[in-house]
C-alpha positions in Angstrom: 11.3 -9.7 -4.4 10.3 -12.1 -1.7 12.9 -13.3 0.9 12.5 -16.5 2.8 14.1 -16.5 6.3 15.3 -20.0 7.1 15.4 -19.2 10.9 11.7 -18.4 11.1 9.3 -20.9 9.7 7.0 -19.7 6.9 7.7 -15.9 7.5 8.5 -14.0 4.3 9.4 -10.4 3.6 8.5 -8.8 0.3 10.1 -5.6 -1.1 9.1 -3.8 -4.2 7.8 -0.7 -5.9 4.5 0.4 -7.5 3.7 3.4 -9.6 0.6 5.3 -8.4 -2.3 5.6 -10.8 -4.4 8.1 -8.7 -7.3 5.6 -8.2 -8.9 4.4 -4.9 -9.1 0.9 -3.6 -6.1 -0.4 -5.6 -4.7 -3.7 -4.4 -0.9 -4.2 -4.4 -0.2 -7.9 -4.5 2.9 -9.3 -2.7 2.0 -13.1 -2.7 0.9 -13.4 0.9 -1.3 -11.9 3.7 0.6 -9.1 5.4 1.2 -8.4 9.1 3.0 -5.1 8.4 3.6 -2.8 5.4 6.0 0.1 5.3 5.5 2.5 2.4 8.0 5.2 1.4 7.4 8.1 -1.0 8.2 11.3 0.9 8.3 12.3 4.6 4.7 13.6 4.2 3.3 10.5 2.6 5.3 7.6 4.0 3.1 5.2 6.0 3.0 2.2 8.3 0.1 -0.3 7.9 -0.8 -2.6 10.8 -4.0 -4.6 11.3 -6.7 -2.0 11.8 -4.5 1.1 11.5 -2.6 3.1 9.0 -0.5 6.0 10.1 2.1 8.3 8.6 5.7 7.3 9.3 6.0 10.0 12.0 3.0 8.3 13.8 1.3 11.7 14.1 -1.5 11.4 11.5 -3.8 8.4 11.1 -4.8 7.9 7.5 -8.5 7.3 7.1 -9.1 7.2 3.3 -9.3 3.5 3.2 -5.7 2.3 2.7 -4.8 -0.8 4.7 -3.8 -4.5 4.8 -5.7 -6.7 2.4 -7.5 -9.7 3.9 -5.7 -12.3 1.7 -2.8 -10.8 -0.3 -0.9 -7.6 -0.1 -2.3 -4.2 0.7 -4.8 -1.7 -0.6 -4.0 2.0 -1.3 -6.2 5.0 -1.7 -5.4 8.3 -3.4 -8.4 10.2 -1.9 -7.7 11.1 1.7 -4.4 9.1 2.0 -2.4 10.2 -1.0 -0.8 6.7 -1.2 -1.6 6.3 -4.9 -0.4 9.5 -6.4 1.2 9.3 -9.9 4.7 8.7 -8.4 6.8 5.7 -7.5 6.3 4.2 -4.0 8.6 1.7 -2.3 7.4 -0.9 0.2 8.5 -3.6 2.6 5.9 -6.1 3.7 6.1 -8.9 6.3 4.0 -12.0 6.2 1.2 -12.6 8.8 0.8 -15.8 10.8 
């Protein structure tokens, strides 16, 4: 689902789910370049993605497996090292970049 905010010009928010397939370097498409992505699965593997950084939701552990914001559309998840593509359902909220 993509929501258009009439108060803010050309800023969109996308929410959705994806089912992990245990692969690395998987792109999740949302329809725009992201400025921020929040992923939720469990307390241990929920994450916040910002340009140049991916951290667990408690901001304690930086994930370095390769997950992050995609250059043009959505975000990329890795199973190895990050556990952001396990064979479970993930929920996300993504905001559009400038």
